[in-house]
ROMAR-645629 format. One record per residue (C-alpha): residue number from 0; x, y, z. Coordinates in Angstrom, 1 decimal. Example, Ala and Ser with C-alpha at 12.3 -4.5 7.8 and 13.67 -1.06 7.14 Angstrom:
REM ROMAR-645629
<0, <12.3, -4.5, 7.8>>
<1, <13.7, -1.1, 7.1>>
//
This chain:
REM ROMAR-645629
<0, <-56.6, -9.2, 35.0>>
<1, <-55.6, -6.0, 36.7>>
<2, <-52.3, -7.5, 37.6>>
<3, <-51.3, -8.2, 34.0>>
<4, <-52.3, -4.7, 32.8>>
<5, <-50.0, -3.2, 35.5>>
<6, <-47.1, -5.4, 34.4>>
<7, <-47.5, -4.3, 30.8>>
<8, <-47.5, -0.6, 31.8>>
<9, <-44.4, -1.1, 34.0>>
<10, <-42.7, -3.0, 31.2>>
<11, <-43.4, -0.2, 28.7>>
<12, <-42.0, 2.4, 31.1>>
<13, <-38.8, 0.5, 31.6>>
<14, <-38.4, 0.1, 27.8>>
<15, <-38.8, 3.8, 27.2>>
<16, <-36.3, 4.6, 29.9>>
<17, <-33.7, 2.1, 28.5>>
<18, <-33.7, 3.5, 24.9>>
<19, <-31.0, 6.1, 25.8>>
<20, <-28.9, 3.5, 27.5>>
<21, <-28.9, 1.3, 24.4>>
<22, <-27.6, 4.1, 22.2>>
<23, <-25.0, 5.0, 24.7>>
<24, <-23.8, 1.4, 25.1>>
<25, <-23.7, 1.0, 21.3>>
<26, <-21.5, 4.1, 21.0>>
<27, <-19.2, 3.1, 23.7>>
<28, <-18.7, -0.4, 22.1>>
<29, <-18.7, 0.7, 18.4>>
<30, <-15.8, 3.2, 18.6>>
<31, <-13.2, 0.8, 20.1>>
<32, <-14.5, -2.0, 17.9>>
<33, <-14.0, 0.2, 14.8>>
<34, <-10.5, 1.1, 15.9>>
<35, <-9.6, -2.6, 16.4>>
<36, <-11.0, -3.4, 12.9>>
<37, <-8.9, -0.7, 11.3>>
<38, <-5.8, -1.8, 13.1>>
<39, <-6.5, -5.4, 12.0>>
<40, <-6.9, -4.3, 8.4>>
<41, <-3.7, -2.2, 8.4>>
<42, <-1.7, -5.1, 9.8>>
<43, <-3.3, -7.6, 7.3>>
<44, <-2.5, -5.2, 4.5>>
<45, <1.2, -4.9, 5.5>>
<46, <1.5, -8.7, 5.9>>
<47, <-0.1, -9.2, 2.5>>
<48, <2.3, -6.7, 0.8>>
<49, <5.4, -8.2, 2.5>>
<50, <4.5, -11.8, 1.6>>
<51, <3.6, -10.7, -2.0>>
<52, <6.9, -8.9, -2.5>>
<53, <8.8, -11.9, -1.0>>
<54, <7.1, -14.3, -3.3>>
<55, <7.8, -12.0, -6.3>>
<56, <11.5, -11.8, -5.4>>
<57, <11.8, -15.5, -5.0>>
<58, <10.1, -16.1, -8.3>>
<59, <12.4, -13.7, -10.1>>
<60, <15.5, -15.4, -8.6>>
<61, <14.3, -18.9, -9.5>>
<62, <13.8, -17.7, -13.0>>
<63, <17.1, -15.9, -13.1>>
<64, <19.3, -18.7, -11.9>>
<65, <17.9, -21.2, -14.4>>
<66, <17.5, -19.1, -17.6>>
<67, <19.7, -19.9, -20.6>>
<68, <21.2, -17.8, -23.3>>
<69, <18.9, -19.4, -25.9>>
<70, <15.8, -18.3, -23.9>>
<71, <17.2, -14.7, -23.5>>
<72, <18.0, -14.5, -27.2>>
<73, <14.5, -15.8, -28.1>>
<74, <13.0, -13.1, -25.9>>
<75, <15.3, -10.4, -27.3>>
<76, <16.3, -9.5, -23.8>>
<77, <19.0, -10.0, -21.1>>
<78, <19.1, -11.7, -17.7>>
<79, <18.7, -8.6, -15.6>>
<80, <15.7, -7.3, -17.6>>
<81, <14.0, -10.7, -17.6>>
<82, <14.4, -11.1, -13.9>>
<83, <13.1, -7.6, -13.2>>
<84, <10.1, -8.3, -15.5>>
<85, <9.4, -11.6, -13.7>>
<86, <9.5, -9.9, -10.3>>
<87, <7.2, -7.1, -11.5>>
<88, <4.7, -9.5, -12.9>>
<89, <4.5, -11.5, -9.7>>
<90, <4.2, -8.4, -7.4>>
<91, <0.4, -8.2, -8.1>>
<92, <0.6, -4.5, -9.1>>
<93, <2.5, -3.3, -6.1>>
<94, <5.5, -2.6, -8.3>>
<95, <3.7, -1.3, -11.3>>
<96, <5.2, 1.1, -13.8>>
<97, <8.8, 2.3, -14.2>>
<98, <8.8, 3.6, -10.6>>
<99, <8.2, 0.0, -9.4>>
<100, <10.7, -1.4, -11.8>>
<101, <13.4, 1.0, -10.4>>
<102, <12.9, -0.5, -6.9>>
<103, <14.0, -4.0, -8.1>>
<104, <17.7, -4.6, -7.8>>
<105, <19.8, -7.5, -9.2>>
<106, <23.3, -8.0, -7.9>>
<107, <26.0, -10.6, -8.6>>
<108, <28.6, -11.8, -6.1>>
<109, <31.6, -14.1, -6.5>>
<110, <31.6, -16.7, -3.7>>
<111, <34.5, -16.6, -1.2>>
<112, <37.4, -19.0, -1.7>>
<113, <36.8, -22.3, 0.0>>
<114, <38.2, -22.6, 3.5>>
<115, <38.0, -18.8, 4.2>>
<116, <35.5, -16.8, 6.2>>
<117, <35.6, -13.8, 3.9>>
<118, <32.3, -12.4, 2.5>>
<119, <31.3, -12.8, -1.1>>
<120, <32.7, -10.1, -3.4>>
<121, <30.4, -7.8, -5.4>>
<122, <31.1, -8.3, -9.1>>
<123, <28.2, -6.3, -10.8>>
<124, <30.6, -4.4, -13.0>>
<125, <32.2, -7.4, -14.5>>
<126, <30.9, -8.6, -17.9>>
<127, <30.9, -12.3, -16.7>>
<128, <29.2, -11.6, -13.3>>
<129, <26.4, -14.0, -14.2>>
<130, <28.7, -17.0, -14.8>>
<131, <27.8, -20.3, -13.2>>
<132, <28.4, -20.7, -9.4>>
<133, <28.3, -17.0, -8.8>>
<134, <25.6, -15.8, -6.4>>
<135, <22.6, -13.8, -7.7>>
<136, <20.8, -11.5, -5.3>>
<137, <17.4, -10.1, -6.2>>
<138, <15.9, -7.5, -3.9>>
<139, <13.3, -4.8, -3.6>>
<140, <14.6, -1.6, -2.0>>
<141, <12.8, 1.6, -1.3>>
<142, <9.2, 0.3, -1.4>>
<143, <6.9, 2.2, 1.0>>
<144, <3.4, 1.2, 1.9>>
<145, <0.8, 3.7, 3.0>>
<146, <-1.7, 2.7, 5.7>>
<147, <-5.3, 2.0, 4.7>>
<148, <-6.5, 4.2, 7.6>>
<149, <-4.6, 6.9, 9.4>>
<150, <-3.3, 6.0, 12.8>>
<151, <-4.5, 7.9, 15.9>>
<152, <-2.4, 7.5, 19.0>>
<153, <-4.1, 9.9, 21.3>>
<154, <-6.3, 13.1, 21.4>>
<155, <-3.3, 15.4, 22.0>>
<156, <-1.2, 14.0, 19.1>>
<157, <-1.5, 14.6, 15.4>>
<158, <-2.7, 11.8, 13.1>>
<159, <0.1, 9.5, 11.7>>
<160, <-0.4, 8.6, 8.0>>
<161, <3.3, 8.0, 7.3>>
<162, <4.4, 5.2, 5.1>>
<163, <6.2, 2.0, 6.2>>
<164, <9.2, 0.8, 4.4>>
<165, <9.1, -2.8, 3.2>>
<166, <12.0, -4.7, 1.7>>
<167, <12.5, -8.2, 0.3>>
<168, <15.7, -10.0, -0.6>>
<169, <16.5, -13.5, -2.0>>
<170, <19.7, -15.0, -3.2>>
<171, <21.0, -18.3, -4.6>>
<172, <23.8, -19.7, -6.6>>
<173, <23.5, -19.6, -10.4>>
<174, <23.2, -23.0, -11.9>>
<175, <25.9, -24.5, -14.2>>
<176, <25.2, -24.0, -17.9>>
<177, <27.1, -23.9, -21.1>>
<178, <24.6, -21.4, -22.5>>
<179, <25.0, -18.4, -20.3>>
<180, <22.6, -15.5, -21.1>>
<181, <23.8, -11.9, -21.6>>
<182, <23.9, -10.2, -18.2>>
<183, <22.5, -6.7, -18.9>>
<184, <23.0, -3.8, -16.7>>
<185, <22.9, -4.5, -12.9>>
<186, <21.5, -3.5, -10.5>>
//
Protein backbone atom coordinates (compact mmCIF):
# COMPACT_ATOMS: atom_id res chain seq x y z
CA UNK A 1 0.00 0.00 0.00
CA UNK A 2 2.89 2.34 0.72
CA UNK A 3 4.26 1.69 -2.75
CA UNK A 4 1.13 2.87 -4.56
CA UNK A 5 0.96 6.04 -2.44
CA UNK A 6 4.54 6.90 -3.36
CA UNK A 7 3.81 6.32 -7.04
CA UNK A 8 0.85 8.71 -6.85
CA UNK A 9 2.94 11.43 -5.22
CA UNK A 10 5.70 11.04 -7.79
CA UNK A 11 3.14 11.14 -10.64
CA UNK A 12 1.62 14.37 -9.27
CA UNK A 13 5.04 16.01 -8.99
CA UNK A 14 5.89 15.10 -12.58
CA UNK A 15 2.58 16.51 -13.83
CA UNK A 16 3.12 19.77 -11.99
CA UNK A 17 6.62 20.08 -13.47
CA UNK A 18 5.36 19.39 -17.06
CA UNK A 19 2.68 22.12 -17.12
CA UNK A 20 5.13 24.79 -18.27
CA UNK A 21 6.50 22.49 -20.97
CA UNK A 22 3.03 21.89 -22.41
CA UNK A 23 2.40 25.62 -22.76
CA UNK A 24 5.80 26.13 -24.36
CA UNK A 25 5.29 23.25 -26.79
CA UNK A 26 1.84 24.55 -27.73
CA UNK A 27 3.27 28.02 -28.43
CA UNK A 28 6.13 26.66 -30.51
CA UNK A 29 3.72 24.59 -32.62
CA UNK A 30 0.84 27.08 -32.82
CA UNK A 31 2.70 30.01 -34.43
CA UNK A 32 4.14 28.09 -37.40
CA UNK A 33 0.82 26.28 -37.82
CA UNK A 34 -1.05 29.60 -37.87
CA UNK A 35 1.38 30.97 -40.47
CA UNK A 36 0.85 27.90 -42.67
CA UNK A 37 -2.92 28.21 -42.39
CA UNK A 38 -2.80 31.90 -43.37
CA UNK A 39 -0.57 31.14 -46.37
CA UNK A 40 -2.93 28.34 -47.41
CA UNK A 41 -5.93 30.69 -47.14
CA UNK A 42 -4.21 33.39 -49.22
CA UNK A 43 -3.23 30.93 -51.95
CA UNK A 44 -6.73 29.45 -51.98
CA UNK A 45 -8.26 32.93 -52.21
CA UNK A 46 -6.04 33.80 -55.20
CA UNK A 47 -6.85 30.54 -56.98
CA UNK A 48 -10.57 31.08 -56.36
CA UNK A 49 -10.42 34.65 -57.73
CA UNK A 50 -8.44 33.61 -60.83
CA UNK A 51 -10.74 30.69 -61.65
CA UNK A 52 -13.85 32.82 -61.08
CA UNK A 53 -12.62 35.56 -63.40
CA UNK A 54 -11.59 33.00 -66.03
CA UNK A 55 -15.06 31.44 -65.87
CA UNK A 56 -16.70 34.87 -66.12
CA UNK A 57 -14.66 35.81 -69.20
CA UNK A 58 -15.43 32.51 -70.92
CA UNK A 59 -19.15 32.87 -70.18
CA UNK A 60 -19.19 36.39 -71.58
CA UNK A 61 -17.36 35.27 -74.71
CA UNK A 62 -19.70 32.31 -75.30
CA UNK A 63 -22.64 34.67 -74.96
CA UNK A 64 -21.04 37.27 -77.23
CA UNK A 65 -20.18 35.02 -80.17
CA UNK A 66 -23.69 33.54 -80.34
CA UNK A 67 -25.91 36.58 -79.69
CA UNK A 68 -28.18 37.79 -82.49
CA UNK A 69 -29.41 41.24 -83.45
CA UNK A 70 -32.95 40.30 -82.45
CA UNK A 71 -31.81 39.44 -78.92
CA UNK A 72 -29.85 42.68 -78.63
CA UNK A 73 -32.78 44.74 -79.88
CA UNK A 74 -35.16 42.98 -77.46
CA UNK A 75 -32.78 43.82 -74.60
CA UNK A 76 -32.45 47.43 -75.89
CA UNK A 77 -28.67 47.03 -75.79
CA UNK A 78 -25.62 46.25 -77.92
CA UNK A 79 -23.11 43.42 -78.15
CA UNK A 80 -20.31 44.97 -76.06
CA UNK A 81 -22.64 46.10 -73.27
CA UNK A 82 -24.33 42.69 -73.09
CA UNK A 83 -20.98 40.84 -73.00
CA UNK A 84 -19.66 43.11 -70.24
CA UNK A 85 -22.87 42.63 -68.26
CA UNK A 86 -22.61 38.83 -68.60
CA UNK A 87 -18.99 38.86 -67.42
CA UNK A 88 -19.89 41.06 -64.44
CA UNK A 89 -22.81 38.81 -63.45
CA UNK A 90 -20.60 35.69 -63.56
CA UNK A 91 -17.73 37.24 -61.57
CA UNK A 92 -19.45 36.57 -58.20
CA UNK A 93 -19.08 40.19 -57.04
CA UNK A 94 -15.36 40.51 -57.78
CA UNK A 95 -16.13 43.04 -60.55
CA UNK A 96 -19.02 44.85 -58.88
CA UNK A 97 -19.96 48.41 -59.76
CA UNK A 98 -18.74 50.72 -62.49
CA UNK A 99 -15.12 50.24 -61.40
CA UNK A 100 -15.37 46.51 -62.07
CA UNK A 101 -17.16 47.13 -65.35
CA UNK A 102 -14.31 49.35 -66.55
CA UNK A 103 -11.84 46.46 -66.10
CA UNK A 104 -13.71 44.32 -68.66
CA UNK A 105 -12.44 44.83 -72.22
CA UNK A 106 -13.93 43.56 -75.49
CA UNK A 107 -11.76 43.65 -78.62
CA UNK A 108 -12.38 42.54 -82.19
CA UNK A 109 -9.75 41.21 -84.60
CA UNK A 110 -9.85 40.39 -88.31
CA UNK A 111 -8.25 36.99 -88.90
CA UNK A 112 -5.09 36.91 -91.02
CA UNK A 113 -5.29 35.97 -94.67
CA UNK A 114 -5.10 32.23 -95.18
CA UNK A 115 -1.63 30.92 -95.92
CA UNK A 116 0.14 33.75 -94.06
CA UNK A 117 1.81 33.89 -90.67
CA UNK A 118 0.74 37.46 -89.94
CA UNK A 119 -1.07 38.21 -86.67
CA UNK A 120 -4.75 39.12 -86.53
CA UNK A 121 -5.52 42.81 -87.11
CA UNK A 122 -7.26 44.90 -84.43
CA UNK A 123 -10.50 46.29 -85.91
CA UNK A 124 -12.22 47.80 -82.83
CA UNK A 125 -12.79 51.15 -84.55
CA UNK A 126 -14.62 49.66 -87.55
CA UNK A 127 -18.40 49.66 -87.45
CA UNK A 128 -18.54 46.07 -88.74
CA UNK A 129 -15.90 44.74 -86.33
CA UNK A 130 -18.34 42.16 -84.99
CA UNK A 131 -19.10 40.58 -88.36
CA UNK A 132 -19.09 36.78 -88.59
CA UNK A 133 -15.70 35.02 -88.67
CA UNK A 134 -13.92 37.90 -86.94
CA UNK A 135 -12.28 37.10 -83.62
CA UNK A 136 -13.78 38.43 -80.38
CA UNK A 137 -11.51 38.78 -77.35
CA UNK A 138 -12.94 39.33 -73.86
CA UNK A 139 -10.48 40.14 -71.10
CA UNK A 140 -10.19 41.48 -67.58
CA UNK A 141 -7.34 43.92 -67.19
CA UNK A 142 -6.17 45.85 -64.15
CA UNK A 143 -7.85 43.71 -61.49
CA UNK A 144 -5.91 43.56 -58.22
CA UNK A 145 -6.50 41.20 -55.31
CA UNK A 146 -5.56 42.13 -51.77
CA UNK A 147 -4.28 39.34 -49.52
CA UNK A 148 -6.54 38.11 -46.70
CA UNK A 149 -3.67 38.36 -44.21
CA UNK A 150 -0.55 40.49 -44.51
CA UNK A 151 2.59 38.60 -45.49
CA UNK A 152 5.51 38.59 -43.07
CA UNK A 153 8.83 37.53 -44.58
CA UNK A 154 11.07 38.13 -41.60
CA UNK A 155 11.57 40.07 -38.40
CA UNK A 156 13.77 42.74 -39.96
CA UNK A 157 11.45 43.41 -42.93
CA UNK A 158 8.23 45.38 -43.10
CA UNK A 159 4.89 43.63 -43.57
CA UNK A 160 3.82 43.14 -47.20
CA UNK A 161 0.13 43.81 -47.84
CA UNK A 162 0.47 44.72 -51.53
CA UNK A 163 -2.12 43.57 -54.03
CA UNK A 164 -1.52 40.96 -56.71
CA UNK A 165 -2.57 41.59 -60.30
CA UNK A 166 -4.87 39.00 -61.83
CA UNK A 167 -5.87 38.92 -65.50
CA UNK A 168 -8.09 36.64 -67.56
CA UNK A 169 -8.48 36.48 -71.34
CA UNK A 170 -10.54 34.40 -73.72
CA UNK A 171 -11.12 34.65 -77.47
CA UNK A 172 -13.02 32.82 -80.18
CA UNK A 173 -14.38 33.28 -83.69
CA UNK A 174 -17.79 34.95 -84.02
CA UNK A 175 -20.34 32.53 -85.40
CA UNK A 176 -21.97 33.04 -88.78
CA UNK A 177 -25.28 34.88 -88.58
CA UNK A 178 -27.58 36.86 -90.83
CA UNK A 179 -28.77 38.82 -87.81
CA UNK A 180 -25.64 40.64 -86.58
CA UNK A 181 -26.19 42.65 -83.39
CA UNK A 182 -25.12 46.30 -83.05
CA UNK A 183 -21.50 46.38 -81.88
CA UNK A 184 -21.47 49.18 -79.31
CA UNK A 185 -18.30 50.90 -78.13
CA UNK A 186 -15.24 48.67 -77.76
CA UNK A 187 -13.19 48.07 -75.65
